[in-house]
N, C-alpha and C positions, 0 to 999 in steps of 0.2 A: 752828621753822618761821616764827614771827612775826618773828624777827630778820632772817631772809633776805628776807621780804616787805618789811620796813621798809627794808632796805639797797637793794633793787631800786627801791623807790619813791623813795628819796633820789637814787639814780643817775639815774633818769628825769627828775626835777625839775631836777637840776643840768644835765643835757644840754640841756634846753630853755632854761635861763637863758642859756647861752653861745652859743646859736644866733644867727647874723646874719640880717638881712633879705636875702632874695634880690634881687640887682640885676637889672634887665632886661638880657638879653643884647645887645640892639641898640636904640639910640635911634632909629636910622634903618635899616630893613632893607635899603634899596638900598645904602647905604654899607657895611654889614656883608657883603652878598653880594659886592661888588667887592673888599673887603678879603680875604675868604676866597679868592676866585679868585686874587688876586695872591699872597697868603701861601702858597698851595699850590705856587707856582712858585719860591719863595724858600727858600734853605737857612738854617736857624738857625745863626748864627755861633758859638754856644757849643756846641750839641749836634753839629752838622755832619752828622748822619745823619737829622735830623728836619726836616720842613718848618717854616717859621715859624708856620704855622697850628696845628701839633701841639705845638710847644714851649711849655713853661711857664717858661723862663728869663727873668730880669729884662730882659736885652737884647732878647729876642723881644717882650716886652710893650712895651718902648720903641719898637721898630721898628713894631709894629702901631699904636701911637698916632701915630707919624709918618706912616704910610701913611694912616690915617684923616684926619689933618689935611690931607694933600695931596689926598685925594679930595674933601674939603669945599672946598678951594681951587679945585676944578674941573680939576685936572690929569688927563690921560689915563693909562691903564695903562702905555703906552709911556714917558711922561715919568716916571712913578713908578719904573719899572724902570730907566730911564736914571739917575735920581738914586741908586738903590741901587747900581748897578754903578759909577758914578763915585766913590762913597764907599767901597765895599768890594771892588770888582773883580768879574770874571766868576765868581769862586768862589761868590758869593752866589746865583747862578742854578743851578737843578737841571739845566737844559738850556742850557748856554752856546751862543752863536752859532757857526756854522761859519765861521771866518776863519783868518788865518795864525797868530795866537797860540794858537788852540785846535786846530790841525791835528793835532798829535800826540795830543791827547786823544780826538779823534773817530776817527782812522785807526790809532792805536797798537794797539789790540786786534786789528784785522784784519791788520796787518803782522806782529805777533807770531805770530798763528795761521798765517799763510802761511809765515813763516820756520820754524816748527815742523814743518809738513807737508813743506816742502822738505828740512829736515834729516833727517826720518824716511825720505823717499824715497831720499835719497843714502845713508843708512846701510843701508837694505835693498838698494840696488843694489850697494854695495860688499861686502856680506856674501857670502861664498863658502862652499860646502859642501866640507868636507875629505873626499876619497875615502878609503875604508877602506884601511889599510896592507896590503900583500901579505903573506901568511903564508910563513914559511920552510918547508922540507920537514919539519923536525923538528916544528914547530907543527902542520902538517897531519896527521902521523902521530899525534900526541897527541890531536888533536881527533877523528880517526876512531876511535881506541881508546876515547875517552870516549863517543862516540855509539853505538858497537857494544857497550858494556857491558863493555869490557875493563879495562885498567889504570886504577886509580883513584889519582890523584896525591895 
């Protein structure tokens, strides 16, 4: 039991030796608030399904540093977004603007859904019900015999 206690004590002491000093999250809370607002609107170029604010990729850290530097230079949010779009294209934005180059992106899902509904309606309209085939006299006699409990085929 004493060996286990000694091992746990060594582990606890070792963990505290390797601990780093916590850095402050924000030197300037105003800059960090603007950075967070902008970073939530920007896609991480490495992860692609995460915002820049949520990503821990090296490129995301670099872009956050760049955005901080531009905020400190006094640039507006629109100017910073324009810089990112000019450098990485509209893909960097989670909500790209509605213009001729992104027309398919915005209207494509609605057009596809409308085409699917139209195709379904056309298919349902063209579908026809096949009337039952007329029975021959022999088939009628056999059916009547079966229904009356007569001849069992």
